[in-house]
C-alpha positions as CSV (number, residue, x, y, z in Angstrom):
1,M,-28.0,1.0,-41.3
2,D,-30.9,0.1,-39.3
3,V,-30.5,1.7,-36.2
4,A,-28.0,4.7,-34.8
5,V,-27.7,6.9,-32.1
6,R,-26.5,10.0,-32.5
7,I,-25.3,12.7,-29.8
8,G,-25.3,16.1,-30.9
9,P,-27.5,18.5,-33.0
10,L,-28.7,16.5,-36.1
11,P,-27.7,17.4,-39.8
12,D,-30.5,17.3,-42.9
13,S,-30.9,14.0,-43.8
14,G,-33.8,11.8,-44.7
15,L,-33.8,9.5,-41.4
16,K,-36.1,9.5,-38.9
17,A,-35.4,11.2,-35.4
18,L,-36.8,10.3,-32.2
19,R,-35.5,12.5,-29.1
20,V,-34.8,10.7,-26.2
21,G,-32.9,13.1,-24.0
22,Q,-29.5,14.9,-23.7
23,V,-26.2,15.3,-22.4
24,R,-24.2,18.1,-20.8
25,R,-20.3,19.2,-21.8
26,M,-19.2,19.5,-18.5
27,L,-15.9,20.5,-16.6
28,C,-14.9,18.3,-13.6
29,A,-12.0,17.8,-11.3
30,A,-11.2,16.0,-7.9
31,P,-11.9,17.8,-5.1
32,G,-8.1,17.1,-4.0
33,Y,-7.4,18.8,-6.9
34,L,-9.2,22.0,-6.9
35,A,-8.2,22.1,-2.6
36,R,-4.8,22.5,-3.7
37,H,-5.4,24.7,-7.2
38,G,-8.7,26.7,-6.0
39,V,-12.1,26.6,-7.9
40,P,-12.0,28.3,-11.6
41,R,-14.9,31.0,-11.1
42,H,-14.6,32.0,-15.0
43,P,-13.3,30.4,-17.8
44,S,-10.9,32.3,-18.3
45,D,-9.2,31.4,-14.9
46,L,-8.4,27.9,-17.0
47,A,-5.1,29.6,-17.9
48,G,-3.8,29.0,-14.5
49,H,-4.9,25.0,-14.3
50,A,-3.7,22.1,-15.7
51,V,-6.1,20.7,-18.4
52,I,-6.9,17.5,-19.1
53,G,-7.4,16.9,-23.1
54,T,-9.2,14.5,-24.7
55,T,-8.6,13.6,-28.5
56,N,-12.0,11.8,-28.6
57,L,-14.1,14.4,-27.5
58,S,-12.1,17.6,-27.7
59,P,-9.6,17.2,-30.3
60,R,-9.3,20.9,-30.8
61,A,-7.5,23.0,-28.3
62,G,-10.1,25.5,-27.5
63,W,-13.5,24.9,-25.5
64,R,-16.4,26.7,-26.1
65,F,-18.8,28.5,-23.1
66,G,-22.2,29.5,-23.0
67,V,-25.3,29.4,-24.5
68,T,-25.7,32.1,-26.9
69,D,-25.2,32.5,-30.5
70,E,-21.7,33.5,-30.0
71,P,-20.1,31.2,-27.3
72,T,-16.8,32.4,-25.7
73,L,-13.6,30.3,-26.8
74,V,-11.2,29.6,-24.3
75,R,-7.7,28.1,-26.1
76,M,-6.4,25.4,-24.0
77,K,-2.8,24.1,-23.5
78,P,-3.6,20.4,-21.8
79,R,-1.2,19.2,-19.6
80,L,-1.8,16.3,-20.4
81,T,-3.9,14.5,-23.7
82,V,-5.1,11.7,-23.5
83,T,-6.8,8.9,-26.2
84,S,-10.1,8.2,-24.5
85,N,-12.5,9.4,-22.1
86,D,-11.7,6.6,-19.8
87,G,-8.3,8.0,-19.6
88,A,-9.5,11.4,-19.1
89,I,-11.2,10.3,-16.2
90,A,-9.1,8.2,-14.4
91,A,-6.5,11.5,-15.0
92,A,-9.1,13.4,-13.2
93,C,-10.1,11.5,-10.3
94,G,-6.4,11.2,-10.0
95,G,-6.0,14.9,-9.2
96,L,-3.7,15.6,-12.4
97,G,-6.2,18.5,-13.5
98,I,-9.3,19.6,-14.9
99,A,-11.5,17.4,-17.9
100,R,-14.5,18.4,-20.1
101,L,-16.4,15.1,-20.7
102,L,-19.8,14.5,-20.9
103,S,-22.4,13.7,-18.4
104,Y,-23.2,10.1,-18.7
105,Q,-19.8,9.0,-18.6
106,V,-18.8,10.9,-15.1
107,A,-22.0,10.2,-13.5
108,D,-20.9,7.5,-11.2
109,E,-17.5,9.5,-10.5
110,L,-19.8,12.7,-9.8
111,A,-22.2,10.5,-7.5
112,S,-19.3,8.9,-5.2
113,G,-18.0,12.4,-5.1
114,Q,-14.6,11.2,-7.0
115,L,-15.0,14.0,-9.0
116,Q,-17.3,17.3,-9.1
117,V,-18.4,19.9,-11.6
118,I,-16.6,23.0,-11.9
119,L,-18.6,26.4,-14.2
120,A,-21.7,24.7,-14.9
121,E,-23.0,28.6,-15.2
122,Y,-20.8,28.6,-18.2
123,E,-21.5,25.5,-19.8
124,E,-22.7,25.1,-23.7
125,A,-26.4,24.5,-24.2
126,P,-26.9,20.6,-23.5
127,W,-26.2,18.3,-26.8
128,P,-29.5,16.4,-28.0
129,I,-29.5,12.4,-28.0
130,H,-31.7,11.2,-31.1
131,I,-32.2,7.4,-32.4
132,L,-32.3,7.6,-35.8
133,H,-33.7,5.4,-38.5
134,R,-35.2,4.8,-41.3
135,E,-38.2,2.6,-40.3
136,S,-41.5,3.6,-41.4
137,K,-44.8,2.5,-39.3
138,Y,-45.0,-0.3,-41.9
139,G,-41.3,-1.3,-41.2
140,S,-39.9,-4.3,-39.7
141,A,-41.8,-5.6,-36.2
142,K,-37.7,-6.3,-34.9
143,V,-36.4,-2.9,-35.8
144,R,-39.8,-1.1,-34.4
145,T,-39.2,-3.2,-31.1
146,F,-35.5,-2.8,-30.6
147,I,-36.5,1.2,-31.2
148,D,-39.1,1.2,-28.8
149,M,-36.8,-0.6,-26.2
150,L,-34.0,1.9,-26.7
151,A,-35.8,4.7,-26.6
152,Q,-37.6,3.6,-23.3
153,A,-33.7,2.4,-22.3
154,L,-32.1,6.3,-22.7
155,R,-34.7,7.5,-21.4
156,D,-34.6,5.9,-18.0
157,Q,-31.1,6.6,-17.8
158,Q,-31.7,10.5,-17.3
159,L,-28.7,11.4,-18.8
160,E,-28.2,14.5,-18.3
């Protein structure tokens, strides 16, 4: 491995890490779904809603909320479980329920109004994004150039 991008906390390793941003895990739903079923005001309200689960991002049947050292775990029984984030986005946009996704994955749908964020005040702390590499200042010029270009591109996207 020359270069990798990691979303989430970093384990201890011998790799160098360059932080380039952060993303939020957010709950979102179509405005039509929320008009029909109401907007949850607290994570415990999710028990009365259709939840879209993904085996890709949240394979467990529980979602964590809060930024404290002891976040609140809410057990979920998804109405629909899909194997891709694209499937979860399509289902949420179609009004089938509430999905939990990363902010960059639903940026276009949020901007267009197809989806809206709910329970933002209960979100976990944002996850950091790092570029991982082995390069030293004396490493390959091609790899260093790629790392610099990738870092700039990720920072320019304002992923949060």
